[in-house]
C-alpha positions, 0 to 999 in steps of 0.5 A: 122625298128627294129634293132637287139638291139630292137629285143633283148628287145622284140621290145620295145624301150629301154630308156637309160636315165632311171636313170634320171627319178629316180633322177627326182622323188626325189624332188616330193618324198621329198616334199610328205615326208615333206608334210606328216610330216607336216600333221601328226604334224598338226593332232597330235597337234590339237587332243592334244589341243582338248583333253586338252581343253575338260579336262581343267575343270576336273582337277579344279573340282578334286582339289576342291573335294580333298580340301573339 
């Protein structure tokens, strides 16, 4: 049986504890934020290491040519 309160809200049940779900979403949000930051750091670190490895021989070759 619908109450007057339910009829006022279109017959849908109103959850009065909605603020609890917002607080409950903070932990997964922070886990996602921290996980995303770690992922971005790992990708950037890998790209820098790979790039440095690819160009390591170029610096030595340039020094040898400059001293000739």
